[in-house]
C-alpha positions as CSV (number, residue, x, y, z in Angstrom):
1,X,-35.0,6.2,16.1
2,X,-32.1,4.8,14.1
3,X,-29.0,6.8,13.3
4,X,-26.2,5.2,11.4
5,X,-22.5,5.7,12.4
6,X,-19.5,4.0,13.9
7,X,-17.5,3.8,17.1
8,X,-14.2,2.7,15.6
9,X,-12.4,3.3,12.3
10,X,-12.2,0.5,9.8
11,X,-13.9,-1.2,6.8
12,X,-17.7,-1.1,6.3
13,X,-18.3,-3.7,8.9
14,X,-17.7,-1.1,11.7
15,X,-20.9,0.7,10.7
16,X,-23.7,0.3,13.2
17,X,-27.3,1.3,13.7
18,X,-27.7,3.2,16.9
19,X,-30.9,3.9,18.8
20,X,-31.0,7.6,19.7
21,X,-33.7,10.1,20.7
22,X,-35.7,11.8,17.9
23,X,-34.3,15.4,17.8
24,X,-36.6,18.3,18.4
25,X,-36.3,21.6,16.5
26,X,-35.1,24.8,18.0
27,X,-36.8,28.1,17.1
28,X,-35.2,28.5,13.6
29,X,-35.1,24.8,12.7
30,X,-37.4,22.2,11.2
31,X,-37.7,18.5,12.0
32,X,-37.5,16.3,8.9
33,X,-38.5,12.6,8.5
34,X,-35.7,11.5,6.2
35,X,-36.7,9.7,3.0
36,X,-33.4,9.5,1.0
37,X,-29.8,10.0,1.8
38,X,-26.6,9.4,-0.2
39,X,-23.2,8.0,0.7
40,X,-20.5,10.6,-0.2
41,X,-16.8,9.9,-0.6
42,X,-16.2,11.9,2.5
43,X,-18.3,9.5,4.5
44,X,-16.3,6.6,3.3
45,X,-13.0,8.3,4.1
46,X,-14.2,9.4,7.5
47,X,-15.2,5.9,8.4
48,X,-11.9,4.5,7.2
49,X,-10.0,6.8,9.5
50,X,-8.4,9.0,6.8
51,X,-9.1,12.1,9.0
52,X,-8.5,10.4,12.3
53,X,-6.7,12.6,14.8
54,X,-7.4,10.7,18.1
55,X,-9.4,7.5,19.0
56,X,-13.1,8.0,19.0
57,X,-14.6,8.5,22.5
58,X,-18.3,8.4,21.3
59,X,-20.1,7.3,18.1
60,X,-19.6,9.3,15.0
61,X,-22.9,9.8,13.2
62,X,-22.7,9.9,9.4
63,X,-24.3,11.9,6.6
64,X,-24.6,15.4,5.3
65,X,-27.3,15.3,2.6
66,X,-30.9,14.3,2.6
67,X,-34.4,14.7,1.2
68,X,-37.4,14.2,3.5
69,X,-40.7,15.5,4.8
70,X,-41.1,18.3,7.4
71,X,-42.7,16.9,10.5
72,X,-42.3,19.7,13.1
73,X,-41.5,23.4,13.1
74,X,-39.4,25.5,15.4
75,X,-41.3,28.3,17.2
76,X,-40.2,31.0,14.8
77,X,-40.2,29.1,11.5
78,X,-42.5,30.7,8.8
79,X,-40.6,29.5,5.7
80,X,-42.0,25.9,5.8
81,X,-45.1,24.0,6.7
82,X,-45.6,20.6,8.1
83,X,-45.8,18.2,5.2
84,X,-43.4,20.1,2.9
85,X,-40.9,18.0,1.0
86,X,-37.4,19.5,1.4
87,X,-33.7,19.1,0.6
88,X,-31.4,19.8,3.6
89,X,-27.7,20.0,4.3
90,X,-26.2,19.0,7.7
91,X,-22.8,18.8,9.2
92,X,-23.5,15.2,10.3
93,X,-26.3,12.7,11.2
94,X,-28.2,12.8,7.9
95,X,-28.1,9.0,7.8
96,X,-30.9,8.9,10.3
97,X,-34.7,8.4,10.4
98,X,-35.2,12.0,11.6
99,X,-33.0,15.1,11.6
100,X,-33.3,18.7,12.5
101,X,-32.0,21.3,10.1
102,X,-31.7,25.1,10.1
103,X,-34.0,27.0,7.7
104,X,-30.9,28.6,6.1
105,X,-29.7,25.1,5.0
106,X,-33.1,23.8,3.8
107,X,-35.0,24.3,0.6
108,X,-38.2,22.9,-0.8
109,X,-37.9,19.9,-3.1
110,X,-38.1,21.4,-6.7
111,X,-41.0,20.4,-8.7
112,X,-40.3,17.3,-10.9
113,X,-36.8,16.7,-9.4
114,X,-36.6,13.1,-8.5
115,X,-36.1,12.9,-4.7
116,X,-33.3,10.3,-4.9
117,X,-31.4,12.6,-7.3
118,X,-32.2,15.7,-5.1
119,X,-30.7,13.9,-2.1
120,X,-27.3,13.8,-3.9
121,X,-27.3,17.6,-4.5
122,X,-26.3,19.5,-1.3
123,X,-22.6,18.7,-0.7
124,X,-21.4,18.6,-4.4
125,X,-23.8,21.4,-5.3
126,X,-22.6,23.7,-2.6
127,X,-19.0,22.9,-3.4
128,X,-19.4,23.5,-7.2
129,X,-21.4,26.8,-6.7
130,X,-18.9,28.2,-4.2
131,X,-15.9,27.2,-6.3
132,X,-17.2,28.9,-9.4
133,X,-18.7,32.0,-7.9
134,X,-16.5,32.7,-4.9
135,X,-13.1,31.2,-5.4
136,X,-12.4,31.2,-9.1
137,X,-12.5,34.2,-11.4
138,X,-13.7,32.9,-14.7
139,X,-13.6,35.4,-17.6
140,X,-16.6,35.3,-19.9
141,X,-16.4,32.8,-22.8
142,X,-12.9,31.5,-21.9
143,X,-12.2,27.8,-21.8
144,X,-12.2,26.0,-18.4
145,X,-10.9,22.5,-17.6
146,X,-12.5,20.2,-15.1
147,X,-10.5,17.2,-13.8
148,X,-13.0,14.7,-12.6
149,X,-15.8,15.9,-14.9
150,X,-17.8,12.6,-14.5
151,X,-18.0,13.1,-10.7
152,X,-20.8,14.9,-8.9
153,X,-18.8,18.2,-8.3
154,X,-17.2,18.1,-11.8
155,X,-20.5,17.4,-13.5
156,X,-22.2,20.3,-11.7
157,X,-19.4,22.6,-12.6
158,X,-19.8,21.6,-16.3
159,X,-23.4,22.6,-16.1
160,X,-22.6,26.0,-14.6
161,X,-20.0,26.5,-17.3
162,X,-22.5,25.6,-20.0
163,X,-25.0,28.1,-18.7
164,X,-22.3,30.8,-18.5
165,X,-21.1,30.1,-22.1
166,X,-17.6,28.8,-21.1
167,X,-16.3,25.9,-23.2
168,X,-15.2,22.9,-21.1
169,X,-12.3,20.5,-21.4
170,X,-13.4,17.5,-19.4
171,X,-10.9,15.1,-17.8
172,X,-11.7,11.6,-16.5
173,X,-10.7,7.9,-17.0
174,X,-11.2,6.7,-20.5
175,X,-13.8,4.1,-19.5
176,X,-16.2,7.0,-18.8
177,X,-16.0,8.5,-22.3
178,X,-18.9,6.6,-23.7
179,X,-21.0,7.4,-20.6
180,X,-20.5,11.2,-20.7
181,X,-23.8,12.9,-20.1
182,X,-22.4,16.3,-18.9
183,X,-23.7,19.0,-21.3
184,X,-21.4,21.5,-22.9
185,X,-18.1,19.6,-23.2
186,X,-16.0,20.9,-26.0
187,X,-13.3,18.2,-25.5
188,X,-12.8,15.0,-23.5
189,X,-9.3,14.1,-22.3
190,X,-8.9,10.6,-20.8
191,X,-6.0,11.0,-18.3
192,X,-5.0,7.3,-18.7
193,X,-5.0,7.5,-22.5
194,X,-3.8,11.0,-23.4
195,X,-4.4,12.2,-27.0
196,X,-1.5,12.1,-29.4
197,X,-1.9,15.7,-30.1
198,X,-1.3,18.5,-27.6
199,X,-4.0,20.9,-28.7
200,X,-5.6,20.5,-25.2
201,X,-2.6,21.8,-23.3
202,X,-2.4,25.3,-21.8
203,X,-5.9,26.2,-23.1
204,X,-7.8,26.6,-19.8
205,X,-8.0,29.9,-18.1
206,X,-9.3,28.1,-15.0
207,X,-8.6,24.5,-14.1
208,X,-10.9,22.9,-11.5
209,X,-9.3,19.9,-9.9
210,X,-12.1,17.9,-8.3
211,X,-10.3,14.5,-8.3
212,X,-10.6,12.3,-5.3
213,X,-7.7,12.9,-3.0
214,X,-6.6,15.8,-5.2
215,X,-4.7,13.6,-7.6
216,X,-4.5,15.3,-11.0
217,X,-2.0,12.9,-12.8
218,X,0.1,16.0,-13.4
219,X,-2.5,17.4,-15.8
220,X,-3.5,20.6,-14.0
221,X,-0.1,22.2,-14.9
222,X,-0.5,21.0,-18.5
223,X,-4.0,22.2,-18.9
224,X,-3.7,25.7,-17.3
225,X,-3.1,28.7,-19.6
226,X,-0.3,31.2,-18.8
227,X,-1.2,33.2,-15.7
228,X,-4.3,31.1,-15.2
229,X,-5.9,29.6,-12.1
230,X,-5.9,26.1,-10.6
231,X,-8.8,25.6,-8.2
232,X,-8.1,22.7,-5.9
233,X,-10.8,20.9,-3.8
234,X,-8.5,18.5,-1.9
235,X,-5.3,20.5,-1.4
236,X,-2.9,18.1,-3.0
237,X,0.5,19.5,-4.0
238,X,0.5,20.9,-7.6
239,X,3.8,21.5,-9.4
240,X,3.5,24.5,-11.8
241,X,6.5,26.2,-13.5
242,X,4.6,29.4,-14.3
243,X,4.9,31.6,-11.2
244,X,1.9,33.6,-12.4
245,X,-0.5,30.7,-12.2
246,X,-2.6,31.0,-9.0
247,X,-3.2,28.0,-6.8
248,X,-6.5,28.5,-5.0
249,X,-7.9,26.0,-2.4
250,X,-11.7,25.8,-2.0
251,X,-12.5,25.8,1.7
252,X,-14.7,27.0,4.4
253,X,-15.7,30.7,4.5
254,X,-18.0,31.9,7.2
255,X,-19.8,34.3,4.9
256,X,-20.8,31.7,2.3
257,X,-24.3,30.5,3.0
258,X,-25.4,27.0,2.1
259,X,-28.9,28.2,1.4
260,X,-27.8,30.6,-1.3
261,X,-26.1,27.7,-3.2
262,X,-29.1,25.4,-2.8
263,X,-31.4,28.2,-4.0
264,X,-29.2,28.5,-7.1
265,X,-29.6,24.9,-7.9
266,X,-33.3,25.0,-7.2
267,X,-33.7,27.8,-9.7
268,X,-31.7,25.8,-12.2
269,X,-34.0,22.9,-11.9
270,X,-36.9,25.0,-13.0
271,X,-35.1,25.9,-16.2
272,X,-33.2,22.8,-17.3
273,X,-32.6,19.2,-16.3
274,X,-30.2,18.5,-13.5
275,X,-27.5,16.0,-14.4
276,X,-26.5,13.9,-11.3
277,X,-25.9,10.2,-11.9
278,X,-27.2,7.6,-9.5
279,X,-25.4,4.3,-9.3
280,X,-28.0,2.4,-7.3
281,X,-30.8,3.0,-4.7
282,X,-30.5,0.6,-1.8
283,X,-32.7,0.1,1.3
284,X,-31.8,2.2,4.4
285,X,-30.7,-0.8,6.4
286,X,-27.4,-1.6,8.0
287,X,-26.7,-4.1,5.2
288,X,-27.6,-1.6,2.6
289,X,-25.4,1.1,4.1
290,X,-22.4,-1.3,4.4
291,X,-22.9,-2.3,0.7
292,X,-23.1,1.4,-0.3
293,X,-19.9,2.2,1.5
294,X,-18.0,-0.8,0.0
295,X,-19.2,0.1,-3.5
296,X,-18.4,3.8,-3.1
297,X,-14.8,2.8,-2.2
298,X,-14.5,0.9,-5.5
299,X,-14.5,2.2,-9.1
300,X,-18.0,3.3,-9.8
301,X,-20.1,5.9,-11.6
302,X,-22.7,7.8,-9.8
303,X,-24.0,8.0,-6.2
304,X,-25.3,5.2,-4.0
305,X,-28.5,6.4,-2.3
306,X,-30.4,4.8,0.5
307,X,-34.2,5.0,1.0
308,X,-36.1,4.4,4.1
309,X,-38.9,1.8,3.8
310,X,-41.8,4.3,4.3
311,X,-40.6,6.4,1.3
312,X,-40.2,3.6,-1.3
313,X,-42.3,4.2,-4.3
314,X,-43.5,7.7,-3.5
315,X,-43.9,10.1,-6.4
316,X,-41.6,13.1,-6.4
317,X,-44.4,15.4,-7.6
318,X,-47.3,13.9,-5.6
319,X,-45.9,12.2,-2.5
320,X,-48.4,9.9,-0.8
321,X,-49.7,11.0,2.6
322,X,-47.6,9.4,5.4
323,X,-48.7,9.7,9.0
């Protein structure tokens, strides 16, 4: 089968299609024929060498999120059946024709959720869920601010806030103001064209900084209320004069289960529409992947998703039978 990755760091031209064996599931895993997978900013940064510690000794296989069809079961799997359409989260290698995934990191594709949209959910959905419920302490009905509200994580946080009844100050580039689809925003602050009035300053009990690279344009300190919290996803330094403001970094915790977060979003999909913007769906070819990486590194709005040829045109509610 094909698995996309790279053997040296660089621009999208270093991406390659490798021929590797089809993985077989262990007792608590399922084998999935991948239909859709997105390109995340992390994939682009990894390929570009932003996290490079030493030269690569073997290929690095890309991808964390996917939607596909269960094609084989581990010996002790009872939660799924062959033919089920699922969403799965993996540490790597989702950009492949087949993957294996643990049952604790896999959920059924929710009814009526478009599979291309669903493929974009795991990484940002898990991050947003954990940030809100396990890292932040958000008092009821207080205002929160979300830096990067038009991104995937920021948009999902806005949807959690709306459900919880917390007003949201959304921060993003001014060019996105006319495109805002996130529900529940009480105010939009363009970081590159700040309002003349300062009625948005120091109003947020919790500030979520989801900006790429952790850049907040100095706004987190201006948004946070006295003794509030700033929740950081990318660990960038934040200068805050108020010593009572808590700086909290979202990170890995062993006790946090991906499946719980995915189940939360699955339940949400049954109650209300899920807002995740797609930029474009491209064919799952080496050319398509290189294009998606290049465009993700440039200013854009929404995720680039790739689809394998066998899955093009399938209905999300009544997938065609594929042998």
